[in-house]
MDTraj code that builds the backbone (N, CA, C; nanometers):
import mdtraj as md
import numpy as np

residues = "GLY ILE GLU ARG ASP TYR ARG ASP GLU SER SER ASP ARG ALA ILE VAL ALA ALA PHE GLY ALA ALA GLY LEU PHE GLY LEU LEU LEU SER GLY GLU ALA GLY SER THR ALA PHE GLY LEU VAL CYS ARG GLU LEU GLU ARG VAL ASP SER GLY TYR ARG SER THR LEU MET ALA GLN GLU ALA LEU VAL LEU PHE PRO ILE HIS ALA PHE GLY ASP ASP GLN GLN ARG SER ARG".split()
xyz = np.array([
    [-1.2412, -1.3493, 1.2790],
    [-1.1061, -1.3890, 1.2953],
    [-1.0149, -1.3298, 1.1882],
    [-0.9057, -1.3931, 1.1710],
    [-0.8034, -1.3443, 1.0788],
    [-0.8524, -1.3432, 0.9348],
    [-0.9309, -1.4431, 0.8959],
    [-0.9836, -1.4461, 0.7582],
    [-1.0713, -1.3245, 0.7322],
    [-1.1539, -1.2881, 0.8291],
    [-1.2397, -1.1698, 0.8151],
    [-1.1537, -1.0435, 0.8071],
    [-1.0512, -1.0364, 0.8921],
    [-0.9625, -0.9206, 0.8902],
    [-0.8974, -0.9044, 0.7540],
    [-0.8527, -1.0159, 0.6961],
    [-0.7903, -1.0107, 0.5639],
    [-0.8896, -0.9595, 0.4602],
    [-1.0081, -1.0159, 0.4623],
    [-1.1114, -0.9783, 0.3649],
    [-1.1531, -0.8318, 0.3809],
    [-1.1658, -0.7873, 0.5064],
    [-1.2135, -0.6505, 0.5336],
    [-1.1010, -0.5485, 0.5428],
    [-0.9762, -0.5928, 0.5217],
    [-0.8595, -0.5053, 0.5323],
    [-0.8561, -0.4327, 0.6666],
    [-0.8715, -0.5103, 0.7731],
    [-0.8687, -0.4545, 0.9075],
    [-0.7796, -0.5424, 0.9946],
    [-0.7610, -0.5019, 1.1184],
    [-0.6836, -0.5833, 1.2115],
    [-0.7507, -0.5787, 1.3476],
    [-0.7284, -0.6812, 1.4241],
    [-0.7883, -0.6966, 1.5553],
    [-0.6801, -0.6734, 1.6602],
    [-0.6991, -0.5734, 1.7434],
    [-0.6001, -0.5421, 1.8466],
    [-0.5772, -0.6583, 1.9421],
    [-0.6792, -0.7421, 1.9610],
    [-0.6637, -0.8577, 2.0498],
    [-0.5612, -0.9560, 1.9941],
    [-0.5576, -0.9701, 1.8624],
    [-0.4586, -1.0590, 1.8006],
    [-0.3190, -1.0014, 1.8183],
    [-0.3068, -0.8706, 1.7988],
    [-0.1769, -0.8060, 1.8172],
    [-0.1337, -0.8162, 1.9639],
    [-0.2278, -0.8004, 2.0562],
    [-0.1961, -0.8166, 2.1981],
    [-0.1498, -0.9591, 2.2275],
    [-0.2087, -1.0554, 2.1571],
    [-0.1678, -1.1957, 2.1750],
    [-0.0233, -1.2164, 2.1298],
    [0.0212, -1.1393, 2.0301],
    [0.1625, -1.1455, 1.9899],
    [0.2505, -1.1121, 2.1098],
    [0.2129, -1.0056, 2.1810],
    [0.2898, -0.9651, 2.2985],
    [0.2862, -1.0708, 2.4075],
    [0.1680, -1.1262, 2.4318],
    [0.1546, -1.2303, 2.5338],
    [0.2374, -1.3532, 2.4992],
    [0.2523, -1.3790, 2.3701],
    [0.3310, -1.4945, 2.3257],
    [0.4806, -1.4643, 2.3213],
    [0.5173, -1.3394, 2.3498],
    [0.6586, -1.3027, 2.3509],
    [0.7167, -1.2753, 2.2138],
    [0.6310, -1.2446, 2.1167],
    [0.6818, -1.2209, 1.9816],
    [0.7437, -1.0827, 1.9648],
    [0.6976, -0.9847, 2.0417],
    [0.7572, -0.8516, 2.0321],
    [0.8901, -0.8504, 2.1058],
    [0.9918, -0.8003, 2.0415],
    [1.1237, -0.7905, 2.1027],
    [1.2059, -0.9179, 2.0935],
    [1.1657, -1.0097, 2.0081],
    [1.2414, -1.1346, 1.9938],
    [1.3879, -1.1091, 1.9617],
    [1.4138, -1.0177, 1.8723],
    [1.5523, -0.9904, 1.8331],
    [1.6297, -0.9204, 1.9439],
    [1.5612, -0.8360, 2.0180],
    [1.6297, -0.7582, 2.1212],
    [1.6540, -0.8383, 2.2477],
    [1.5700, -0.9355, 2.2738],
    [1.5805, -1.0110, 2.3982],
    [1.6961, -1.1097, 2.3964],
    [1.7442, -1.1432, 2.2781],
    [1.8493, -1.2423, 2.2666],
    [1.7967, -1.3845, 2.2723],
    [1.6649, -1.3992, 2.2878],
    [1.6049, -1.5329, 2.2944],
    [1.5941, -1.5971, 2.1572],
    [1.5978, -1.5158, 2.0545],
    [1.5859, -1.5694, 1.9185],
    [1.6795, -1.4918, 1.8274],
    [1.7368, -1.5609, 1.7344],
    [1.8220, -1.4954, 1.6367],
    [1.7406, -1.4490, 1.5165],
    [1.8105, -1.3966, 1.4205],
    [1.7455, -1.3462, 1.2996],
    [1.6697, -1.4557, 1.2259],
    [1.7244, -1.5753, 1.2246],
    [1.6583, -1.6853, 1.1549],
    [1.5256, -1.7187, 1.2216],
    [1.5245, -1.7271, 1.3528],
    [1.4006, -1.7568, 1.4255],
    [1.2982, -1.6463, 1.4031],
    [1.3421, -1.5213, 1.4097],
    [1.2499, -1.4099, 1.3854],
    [1.1948, -1.4177, 1.2436],
    [1.2805, -1.4487, 1.1480],
    [1.2361, -1.4637, 1.0100],
    [1.1339, -1.5746, 0.9942],
    [1.1518, -1.6833, 1.0657],
    [1.0553, -1.7937, 1.0591],
    [0.9214, -1.7540, 1.1198],
    [0.9244, -1.6792, 1.2290],
    [0.7998, -1.6284, 1.2875],
    [0.7286, -1.5399, 1.1860],
    [0.8033, -1.4500, 1.1244],
    [0.7445, -1.3600, 1.0240],
    [0.6899, -1.4382, 0.9051],
    [0.7607, -1.5395, 0.8650],
    [0.7155, -1.6211, 0.7515],
    [0.5826, -1.6889, 0.7836],
    [0.5699, -1.7410, 0.9043],
    [0.4443, -1.8062, 0.9423],
    [0.3297, -1.7062, 0.9505],
    [0.3571, -1.5871, 1.0036],
    [0.2530, -1.4841, 1.0070],
    [0.2137, -1.4429, 0.8656],
    [0.3105, -1.4322, 0.7777],
    [0.2861, -1.3946, 0.6377],
    [0.1951, -1.4962, 0.5696],
    [0.2086, -1.6219, 0.6053],
    [0.1247, -1.7255, 0.5454],
    [-0.0223, -1.7034, 0.5777],
    [-0.0486, -1.6384, 0.6912],
    [-0.1862, -1.6142, 0.7340],
    [-0.2347, -1.4781, 0.6844],
    [-0.1571, -1.3732, 0.7140],
    [-0.1990, -1.2380, 0.6762],
    [-0.0775, -1.1465, 0.6801],
    [-0.0455, -1.0858, 0.5684],
    [0.0737, -1.0006, 0.5618],
    [0.0614, -0.8771, 0.6496],
    [-0.0604, -0.8342, 0.6780],
    [-0.0794, -0.7175, 0.7643],
    [-0.0294, -0.7429, 0.9052],
    [-0.0572, -0.8603, 0.9571],
    [-0.0094, -0.8935, 1.0911],
    [0.1426, -0.9109, 1.0927],
    [0.1993, -0.9656, 0.9870],
    [0.3447, -0.9742, 0.9766],
    [0.4062, -0.8350, 0.9727],
    [0.3447, -0.7468, 0.8961],
    [0.3939, -0.6093, 0.8881],
    [0.3858, -0.5401, 1.0235],
    [0.2805, -0.5667, 1.0977],
    [0.2656, -0.5084, 1.2311],
    [0.3802, -0.5519, 1.3216],
    [0.4103, -0.6812, 1.3213],
    [0.5200, -0.7316, 1.4040],
    [0.6527, -0.6684, 1.3634],
    [0.6792, -0.6635, 1.2339],
    [0.8069, -0.6089, 1.1870],
    [0.8183, -0.4591, 1.2150],
    [0.7085, -0.3853, 1.1965],
    [0.7117, -0.2407, 1.2223],
    [0.7354, -0.2136, 1.3700],
    [0.6704, -0.2891, 1.4578],
    [0.6913, -0.2704, 1.6009],
    [0.8367, -0.2986, 1.6391],
    [0.8912, -0.4032, 1.5804],
    [1.0297, -0.4417, 1.6106],
    [1.1277, -0.3327, 1.5631],
    [1.1108, -0.2900, 1.4373],
    [1.2086, -0.1989, 1.3764],
    [1.1855, -0.0521, 1.4107],
    [1.0603, -0.0100, 1.4198],
    [1.0313, 0.1329, 1.4348],
    [0.9976, 0.1746, 1.5769],
    [0.9705, 0.0791, 1.6636],
    [0.9354, 0.1126, 1.8017],
    [1.0362, 0.0528, 1.8999],
    [1.0473, -0.0781, 1.8997],
    [1.1283, -0.1443, 2.0015],
    [1.2776, -0.1183, 1.9856],
    [1.3290, -0.1263, 1.8639],
    [1.4723, -0.1023, 1.8454],
    [1.5118, 0.0399, 1.8865],
    [1.4394, 0.1453, 1.8422],
    [1.4783, 0.2795, 1.8863],
    [1.4720, 0.2981, 2.0382],
    [1.3712, 0.2383, 2.1033],
    [1.3644, 0.2489, 2.2490],
    [1.4837, 0.1777, 2.3113],
    [1.5149, 0.0600, 2.2595],
    [1.6295, -0.0160, 2.3112],
    [1.7608, 0.0598, 2.2893],
    [1.7751, 0.1185, 2.1710],
    [1.9015, 0.1847, 2.1364],
    [1.9161, 0.3235, 2.1982],
    [1.8055, 0.3973, 2.2100],
    [1.8164, 0.5377, 2.2485],
    [1.7366, 0.5750, 2.3729],
    [1.6543, 0.4839, 2.4229],
    [1.5714, 0.5148, 2.5393],
    [1.6469, 0.5012, 2.6694],
    [1.5848, 0.5536, 2.7736],
    [1.6461, 0.5374, 2.9057],
    [1.5950, 0.4078, 2.9703],
    [1.6469, 0.3762, 3.0865],
    [1.6119, 0.2497, 3.1523],
    [1.4623, 0.2409, 3.1824],
    [1.4019, 0.3519, 3.2207],
    [1.2584, 0.3517, 3.2521],
    [1.1772, 0.3185, 3.1253],
    [1.2131, 0.3778, 3.0144],
    [1.1431, 0.3489, 2.8887],
    [1.1619, 0.2034, 2.8472],
    [1.2809, 0.1535, 2.8636],
    [1.3075, 0.0137, 2.8260],
    [1.2292, -0.0837, 2.9117],
    [1.2194, -0.0565, 3.0404],
    [1.1479, -0.1491, 3.1292],
    [0.9984, -0.1476, 3.1028],
    [0.9479, -0.0358, 3.0577],
    [0.8047, -0.0259, 3.0270],
    [0.7754, -0.1046, 2.9015],
])
top = md.Topology()
chain = top.add_chain()
for i, resn in enumerate(residues, 1):
    res = top.add_residue(resn, chain, resSeq=i)
    for name in ("N", "CA", "C"):
        top.add_atom(name, md.element.get_by_symbol(name[0]), res)
traj = md.Trajectory(xyz[None], top)
């Protein structure tokens, strides 16, 4: 689990996939949550493992935002 990932400096793709299933990716872009809510999600992830928090933030800032801002409709829907 997460404790092993922290100790071994690794990450489990299934956990990251669960973030998506829970709707955590794109929280800021969807309008369903504001910056405060996103910050609270990140804070809770940080309490468990900073690597998973970093994964969420990197996906939001480096992947999802550029697609939202500069991608076409097909890219956004995917």
